[in-house]
N, C-alpha and C positions, 0 to 999 in steps of 0.2 A: 740377828734372828731374835724374835721375841721369846722370852721364857714361857714355857707352858706350865700350867698348874700340875701339881703332883698327881692328881687323880684323873688326868686326861687319858682317855682310852685310845690307843693308836694301833694295837696289834690285831690286824685282820688275819683270818685264816686259821685261827686256833681250832683245835679239835674238841675243845671243851664246850659245854653248853653256853649259848650266848646270854649275856646279861641284859640285852635289849636289842632293838632294831632301829634303823633309820630309813627314811625314804630315799630311794636311789633313782637318779635321773640320768637318761642316756644322752642328753644333749642334742637329740634329733627331733623329738616331738613330745617328750615327757613333760608334764607339769602337774601341779595340784591346784585345786580351785575351791574357793569359798563364795557362795552366793552373797550378794550385797545384803548387809544387815546393819542396822543402826549401831549395834554394839561394836562393829568392826571399823567404824569411821569416826573415832573421837576427834573433836575439833580443838578443845582447849589445851589438851596435853596428851602425850603419848609416850609409851616405851615399847619398843619391839626388840625381841631377843631371840637368838637362835644359834645353833652350832652348824658349821659347814665343814666338809671334808672333800678336798679335790686331789687326794693322793692318786698318783698315776696307776696304782693297782686296779682301780676301776674307772679311771678317767683319762681320756685322750687329750684333755686340755693341758694337763700338767702345767709347766711354765714356759713352754716353747712358743715363741712369737712367730706367727706365720703371716707375713705381710701380703696384702693383695695388691692389685694394680695400683700404682701411685705410691706404693711404699708404706701404706698404713693399714692397720687392722680396722675392720668396719666398726669395732667397738671403741675406737680411740676417741670418738666424739659423742656428744649427746648425753642425756641424763640417765638413760636406762642401763646400757651395757649388758652384761650377762647377769640377768636378774636372779636374786636368791629369794627375796621376800618383798612383797609390796604391790602397789597399784599406781605407780607414778605416771604411767602413760595417760591416765585419766585424772591427773591432778594428784592430790594425796602425797604419798611418800614411797620410798623404796630403798633397799640396800642391794648393791650390785658389785660385781667384779668387772673392772674395765681394763682390757688388755689392748695395747696399741703401740704406736711408734713403729720402729723398724728393727730388724735383727741387729743392726749396728747401733741403734739408739732406742732401746725398748722403753716403754712406759706402761707400768702396771699399777693399778690403784684398787683399793677397796673403797667404795664410795657410798655415802648416804645422801639421799636427796629428799627434800620436803618442800612442799609448796605452801606458803603462808600468806596471810593477808598483807597488803602493801605496807612496807616499813618506810616508805618515802624515798627509797633508793632509785625508783624509776625502772627497776628490773622487772623481769617476768614473774617475780615473786617466788622463784625457786632458790632455796639455799642448798648449796652443794658442799658437803663435807667429805674429806678424803684423807687417806693415808697411802703414801706411795708417790711415785712420780718418775720423771725422766732421769736417767743417769748419763754419765759421760759415755762416749762412744766405746763399745766393746772392743773395737779395733785398737783402742788406746790402752787396753789391758784392764778396764774396769768390768767387774762382774755384774750380773743382773742385780737389780734392786734387792735389798735385803728381804723384801716381801717374798721373794722366790724361795726363801729358806723355810717357809711355812711347811709343816708336815703334820699329818694326823688331823685331829679336830681343832678348829679355830672358833673361838666364840666371838660373835658380833652382836652389837646392840646400838640402838639409837634412841635418844630421849629428846623431848621437847616440852618445855614448861610454860610456854606463852611468851617467854623473853629470850630464850637461848636454846640452840640445838647442839647436841653433843654426839659424836660418833665414838664408840668404844670398840677396840680390838683387843681381845684377850684381857679384858678387865681394865684397860687403860684408855683414857681419852687424851693422853699427852705422850705421843710417840714420835715427836719431831726432833729428837736429839741424835738419831743415828747419822753416821757420816754420809750415808747414801740417800737419806730421806730429804727430798726437796720441797715437801709440802708443809704448810702450817695452818691447815684449815679443818682441824677436828672439832673446833668450837666456833660457832657463829651466833652473834646476836641477831634477833629478829625484830626488835622494837617491842616496847612494852605492850602487853595485851594482845599480841598477834594470835591468830587462829589458823588452823590447817584448812586449806581450801581443796575441795574435791570437785571433780567434773561431774559427769553423769554417774549413775549408781553402778559403777564398774566393780566387778567382783575382785576379790583379793586373790593374788596368785603366789604360789611358792614354786620356784624352779623356772619361772618365766615371768614376763611382765604382762599386765592386762592390756588388751586391745582397746580401741576407742569405742566400745559399746558395752552393753550390759550382759552379754552372753557369757555364761560360765565356760563354754566350750571353745572360746576364741582366745588367742594370745598373740603377742608380738613375736614373730618367728625369728627375729634377730636377737632375742633376749634369752634364749634357752640355756639352761645351766646343765653341766655334766658333773656328776659327783653325788655326794650324799648330804642331806640336810636333816637335822634332828632337833627336837625339843624347841619348837617355835612357840613363842608366847607374845601376847599383846596386852598391854594395860592402858587404861585411860588416865594415867598419872605419869609423871616423870620420876622414875626411880632415881635414887641418889647414887653417887659414884660408889659408895660403900655397898649399896645393894647389888650393883652390877658386879663388883669385885667378888662379893660373896657367891653369886651365881656362877661366875667363872671358876672360882677356886673349888666349887663343888664338883667340877668335872662333868663329863658326859658319858652315860647318864649319871646324874648326881642329885642335885637339889630338886625336890618335888615342888615345883613352882605353885601348885595349888595350895601348898602349906606355907602361907605368907610368913609365918613365924620363923621359918627356916632361913629367911633372908631379910625380912623387914615386917614386923607385926603391924606397922602403920598402914600398909597397903591392902589389908584384908578386904575383899569385896571389890577391889579395883581391877582384878584380872578379868579381861574380857574374852580371851581365847587362849587355849593352851593345847597344843597337839604334840603328844609324846612320840608318835610314830611307832608304837610298840606292838601294833597288831601283827606284823610279820607276814600276813597274807591278806588278800582281798583288795578292794578299792576304796574303802571308807576308813577314815581316821577319826576317832572320837575326840570331841572337845572336852578336856578335863576341867574347864572352867564351869561356871553355872549357866552358861548361855546355850549349850548344845548346838554350836555351829560346826556341823560335821564337815570335815575336809574330804574332798573327793579326789582320788588319784586318777589321772586321765592318760589315755593312750598307752596303757601298759606300764605306767610307772609302778615300780616294785619296791621291795625292801632289801636291805642288806643287814646281816647280823652284826652286833657289836659284842666282842668277847672281852 
């Protein structure tokens, strides 16, 4: 299991006053959406950061694998999976949870996907970064992947600087030393001077993936997330590993990302969107960056307190 920062908040249900709120998704039709805007589709570089919580206290996903006909979970293939943040269905990028395999041989991954200009590989231009993977058969006595030990808030981030893509889980982009970890794909080169490729002007989604059109109200029904998401932010630069670690160590809620000096004074002005989810009620979430890209909660998406 990954170590969690000392300030990570995990105790739900306290009778004391909450110190913040997070967006809560029911896994049925809840999602949040942002209209297409130039500030939300950086091409030369990007950092996306957020906190996720899939504790069974308010999520039926948990870590139980429920195979469908054929023995595999529908999210075991494809780039989207259960989407947390992004617009990868229309090109662009996304961060997702991919659960698959079978009960006897489960495969669970946290995955980052980004579509970049051709690096000469002849692929479809998607770079897929992941942590997690398939383990030996449970019938042979091996427990589920160590990813199953996540509890409470988990910090996720992805960066791209034009040459390289990195996926960070709880402040680290080098998590491939665990005995159960079969992946080695948290860092990928893209080729010098690559840029992010987007499709149509698809809106950005949180808690689901964008559908293949420009409507804010549509989403990929196979990508719905169940759990809580908080403190989502987007920059048009690639933050350093030290920056990401500082954000993670600040906990949730912790570092005010609108105050760049608290994690890196060099990125002042590069924050393009920042949604704290602290409203607690209503359907609108304010953008705490300078761009006023208001996030809209759809289909009854609500809030959960953080104590």
